[in-house]
C-alpha positions in Angstrom: 12.7 22.0 -3.7 12.8 18.5 -2.1 9.8 16.6 -1.0 9.7 13.0 0.3 6.7 10.7 0.8 6.7 7.4 2.7 5.8 3.9 1.7 3.4 2.0 3.8 2.7 -1.3 5.4 -0.9 -2.4 5.7 -1.3 -4.3 9.0 -4.5 -5.8 7.9 -7.3 -5.1 5.4 -6.0 -6.4 2.1 -8.1 -5.9 -1.1 -10.8 -4.2 1.0 -10.0 -0.6 0.1 -11.6 -0.7 -3.3 -14.6 -2.5 -1.9 -15.8 0.2 0.5 -14.0 -1.6 3.4 -11.7 -0.9 6.3 -7.9 -0.8 6.2 -5.2 -0.4 8.9 -2.0 0.9 7.4 1.0 2.8 8.8 3.7 4.7 6.9 7.2 3.4 7.2 10.6 5.2 7.3 11.4 4.3 3.7 10.7 7.1 1.2 10.5 8.3 -2.4 12.2 11.7 -2.6 11.8 14.2 -5.4 13.6 17.4 -6.2 11.9 19.7 -8.6 12.6 23.0 -10.3 10.9 25.0 -13.0 12.2 24.4 -16.5 11.2 24.9 -20.2 10.5 21.2 -20.6 9.6 18.1 -18.6 12.8 16.3 -17.8 12.7 13.4 -15.3 15.6 11.6 -13.8 15.4 8.4 -11.8 18.4 7.5 -9.7 17.0 4.0 -9.1 16.8 3.2 -12.9 19.8 5.5 -13.7 17.8 7.1 -16.5 17.0 10.6 -17.6 13.9 11.1 -19.9 12.5 14.1 -21.6 8.7 13.7 -21.7 6.0 15.5 -23.5 3.0 16.6 -21.4 0.4 13.8 -21.1 2.8 11.4 -22.8 2.2 7.8 -21.6 5.3 5.6 -22.0 4.4 2.5 -20.0 7.3 3.1 -17.6 8.0 4.8 -14.2 7.5 8.2 -15.9 3.8 7.6 -16.1 3.4 8.0 -12.3 4.8 11.5 -12.6 3.1 12.6 -15.7 -0.1 11.0 -14.6 -0.1 13.4 -11.6 0.5 16.3 -14.0 -2.4 15.1 -16.1 -4.7 14.7 -13.1 -3.9 18.1 -11.6 -4.7 19.7 -14.9 -7.9 17.7 -15.2 -8.8 19.2 -11.8 -8.1 22.7 -13.1 -4.6 23.3 -11.7 -2.0 25.0 -13.9 1.2 22.9 -14.3 4.3 24.4 -15.9 7.2 22.3 -17.1 9.7 21.2 -14.6 12.8 19.1 -14.1 12.6 16.4 -11.4 15.2 14.1 -9.8 13.7 11.0 -8.1 15.4 8.9 -5.5 14.1 6.2 -3.3 14.8 4.0 -0.3 11.7 2.0 -1.0 12.3 -1.4 -2.8 10.1 -1.6 -5.9 7.8 -4.6 -6.3 7.8 -5.4 -2.6 4.2 -4.4 -1.9 5.2 -1.3 0.0 3.5 1.2 -2.3 6.4 2.9 -3.9 4.2 4.0 -6.8 1.8 5.9 -4.5 4.8 7.5 -2.6 6.1 8.8 -6.0 2.7 10.1 -6.9 2.2 11.9 -3.6 5.7 13.4 -3.5 5.3 14.6 -7.1 1.9 16.2 -6.4 3.1 18.0 -3.3 6.2 19.2 -5.2 4.1 20.6 -8.0 1.6 22.2 -5.6 4.4 24.0 -3.8 6.3 24.8 -7.0 3.2 26.3 -8.7 2.1 28.1 -5.5 -1.3 26.3 -5.5 -3.6 25.5 -2.6 -5.3 22.1 -2.3 -7.1 20.2 0.4 -5.3 17.1 1.6 -8.2 14.7 0.7 -8.3 16.3 -2.8 -4.6 15.7 -3.2 -5.2 12.1 -2.4 -8.0 11.8 -5.0 -5.8 13.4 -7.7 -3.1 10.8 -7.1 -5.6 8.0 -7.1 -7.0 9.4 -10.4 -3.5 9.5 -11.9 -2.9 5.8 -11.1 -6.3 4.6 -12.2 -6.9 6.6 -15.3 -3.4 7.4 -16.6 -1.2 4.6 -15.4 -4.1 2.1 -15.8 -4.0 0.3 -12.4 -7.4 0.3 -10.7 -6.0 0.9 -7.2 -8.0 1.8 -4.1 -7.4 4.9 -2.0 -5.4 3.4 0.9 -1.8 3.9 -0.4 -2.1 7.5 -1.4 -4.2 8.3 1.7 -1.5 6.8 4.0 1.3 8.7 2.2 -0.5 11.9 3.0 -2.2 11.4 6.4 0.1 8.9 8.2 1.2 9.8 11.7 4.3 8.5 13.4 3.7 5.8 16.1 0.2 5.3 14.8 -1.7 3.2 12.3 -4.7 4.7 10.5 -8.1 3.0 10.7 -9.6 4.2 7.4 -13.2 3.6 6.3 -12.8 3.8 2.5 -16.5 4.2 2.0 -16.9 7.3 4.1 -13.2 8.4 4.2 -13.5 8.8 8.0 -10.3 7.9 9.8 -8.9 7.4 13.2 -5.4 7.2 14.5 -4.7 4.0 16.4 -1.6 3.9 18.6 0.9 1.2 17.7 1.2 -0.3 21.2 3.6 -3.2 20.5 5.8 -2.9 23.6 8.3 -5.9 23.3 7.1 -6.8 19.7 7.8 -5.3 16.3 6.7 -5.6 12.7 9.3 -6.8 10.3 9.0 -7.0 6.5 10.5 -9.9 4.6 10.8 -9.1 0.9 10.3 -12.3 -1.1 12.2 -10.8 -4.0 9.4 -12.0 -6.2 7.2 -10.0 -8.5 5.2 -12.2 -10.8 4.2 -10.7 -14.2 0.6 -11.5 -13.7 0.3 -9.3 -10.6 -1.2 -6.2 -12.4 -3.6 -8.2 -14.6 -4.8 -10.4 -11.8 -5.3 -7.3 -9.6 -7.6 -5.8 -12.1 -9.3 -9.2 -12.5 -10.0 -9.3 -8.8 -11.6 -5.8 -9.0 -13.8 -7.0 -11.9 -14.8 -10.0 -9.9 -15.8 -7.8 -7.0 -17.9 -5.7 -9.3 -19.5 -8.9 -10.6 -20.4 -9.9 -7.1 -22.3 -6.6 -6.5 -24.1 -7.0 -9.8 -25.1 -10.6 -9.1 -26.4 -9.7 -5.7 -27.9 -6.4 -6.8 -26.0 -4.4 -4.2 -24.3 -1.0 -4.4 -21.6 -1.8 -1.9 -20.0 -4.7 0.0 -21.2 -3.0 3.1 -24.7 -4.1 2.2 -23.7 -7.8 1.8 -24.2 -10.3 4.6 -22.8 -13.8 4.9 -26.1 -15.4 4.1 -26.1 -13.6 0.7 -23.1 -15.5 -0.5 -25.0 -18.8 -1.2 -26.4 -17.1 -4.4 -23.0 -16.7 -5.9 -21.0 -19.2 -8.1 -18.0 -20.7 -6.3 -15.2 -18.3 -7.4 -17.2 -15.2 -6.6 -18.3 -16.7 -3.3 -14.7 -17.2 -2.3 -13.8 -13.6 -3.3 -16.7 -12.2 -1.3 -16.0 -14.4 1.7 -12.5 -12.9 1.9 -13.7 -9.3 1.7 -16.4 -9.8 4.4 -14.1 -11.7 6.8 -11.2 -9.3 6.2 -13.3 -6.3 7.1 -14.2 -8.0 10.4 -10.5 -8.8 11.1 -9.6 -5.1 10.7 -11.9 -4.1 13.4 -10.8 -7.0 15.6 -7.1 -6.0 15.0 -7.9 -2.4 16.1 -9.3 -3.7 19.4 -6.3 -6.0 19.9 -3.9 -3.1 19.5 -5.9 -0.8 21.7 -6.1 -3.6 24.4 -2.4 -4.4 24.0 -3.0 -8.0 23.0 -0.2 -8.8 20.5 -0.8 -12.5 20.5 -4.3 -12.0 19.3 -3.1 -9.5 16.7 -0.7 -12.3 15.4 -3.6 -14.7 15.1 -5.5 -12.2 12.9 -2.4 -11.9 10.6 -2.3 -15.7 10.1 -6.1 -15.7 9.4 -5.7 -12.9 6.9 -3.0 -14.8 5.0 -5.0 -18.0 4.8 -8.0 -16.0 3.4 -5.8 -14.2 0.9 -4.3 -17.6 -0.1 -7.4 -19.7 -0.3 -10.3 -17.4 -1.0 -8.8 -14.4 -2.8 -6.1 -16.5 -4.3 -3.4 -13.8 -4.5 -0.5 -15.5 -2.8 2.3 -17.6 -4.4 4.5 -20.5 -3.5 7.4 -18.3 -2.4 5.4 -16.2 0.0 3.5 -19.2 1.3 6.8 -20.8 2.2 8.0 -17.8 4.2 4.7 -17.7 6.2 4.8 -21.4 6.7 8.4 -21.3 7.8 7.6 -18.7 10.4 4.4 -20.2 11.7 4.7 -22.0 15.1 8.3 -20.7 15.8 8.8 -19.3 19.2 8.9 -15.5 19.1 6.7 -15.3 16.0 3.2 -14.2 16.7 1.8 -13.9 13.1 2.6 -13.3 9.5 0.8 -12.6 6.2 1.4 -11.4 2.6 1.0 -7.7 2.1 0.3 -5.7 -1.0 -1.4 -6.6 -4.2 -0.2 -10.2 -4.1 1.7 -12.7 -6.3 5.0 -11.8 -4.6 6.0 -8.8 -2.7 6.6 -8.9 1.1 5.5 -10.8 4.2 4.6 -8.8 7.3 5.6 -10.6 10.5 5.0 -9.7 14.1 8.0 -10.8 16.1 9.2 -10.5 19.7 12.1 -8.0 19.8 15.5 -9.6 20.1 14.3 -13.2 20.2 13.0 -15.9 17.8 14.0 -19.5 17.7 15.4 -19.1 14.2 17.7 -16.8 12.4 16.9 -15.0 9.2 20.0 -16.5 7.8 18.4 -19.9 8.3 15.2 -18.8 6.5 17.3 -17.3 3.7 19.3 -20.5 3.2 16.1 -22.7 3.0 14.5 -20.2 0.6 17.5 -20.1 -1.7 17.5 -23.9 -1.9 13.9 -24.0 -3.0 13.6 -20.9 -5.1 17.1 -19.8 -6.1 16.9 -16.3 -4.7 17.4 -14.5 -1.4 15.0 -12.8 0.9 15.6 -9.3 2.2 14.7 -8.4 5.7 13.5 -4.8 6.4 13.4 -3.5 10.0 11.1 -0.5 9.7 9.7 2.2 12.0 6.5 4.1 11.6 6.7 7.5 9.9 4.7 10.7 9.3 3.0 11.3 6.0 3.5 14.4 4.0 0.9 16.3 5.9 2.9 16.2 9.1 6.4 16.1 7.6 6.0 18.9 5.1 3.3 21.1 6.6 2.7 22.7 9.9 -0.7 21.4 10.7 -3.4 19.2 9.1 -5.1 22.0 7.3 -5.0 23.0 3.6 -1.9 22.0 1.8 -0.3 25.1 0.5 3.0 26.6 -0.5 3.4 29.1 2.3 
């Protein structure tokens, strides 16, 4: 049995999903694919890492296997029977590029197990099980956006997701003569995971300091009561939420130049207020800014490396990516990777007939 789940690009709404905020992702045509069959023991094979591992149930190894076994653990925690299986894992998603390869692996694994074990599960419950696996088994305190997108994404649309209510709306990607392009910085700083968890803790400290239950209860005037670092973090979250809603309107109104401005604003906020960018990514965004044919660019993903999302005019810019790569190699001793991606369906539309209950029939 083969199941594939897509990676995602978040157009805007970075570090808002774990703060009851709005996000605007779309799935991309790069996937993690798993092939699973029943066995008498758990045997996992990664083609990417060229490694086969026999794993005990609930065994945490601090490696890629945790994303699979975390899903096994979370399903069992939710009352679902999971028998031993063999699984081969392949991927066209670059790891460490901020494109959510981990969530794609979790979702593909969960769907494969559900179908293999002949279970039924609601799509939103499937999302929450994958989130639980990453938070409580893997140990990364992620939000819900990545797993939700891998399940619910619809081709040629972005998803406006309210992570507080879990209400969502499909927003047509009306880009006409423009396209989103991903530029992988080929950088993954070691502090990414620890700083991600630190930002989450800082956001919790903001709520405690202001005696609020949610960022949705915080207004700009409240920020004066915070110390400087927490004030910067809160300023980003509040302004980013506003930018998501502005971006939705820009897309609906077919105003790509305005959409590009919001990308630049988002990057500046992530760099200066949330402080999750890095020199390599800042160089790429700075190189692109002001060039003819480039409407906007920003860092995507958790930060401290990963990819830049750029909104470009199809077939025309006043620079070549070879020129960017040459300058980048001079400064940082490594190359960029340019990914031209299209939107994609999530597992709900690619593996099941209609957006009803996920089941094995």
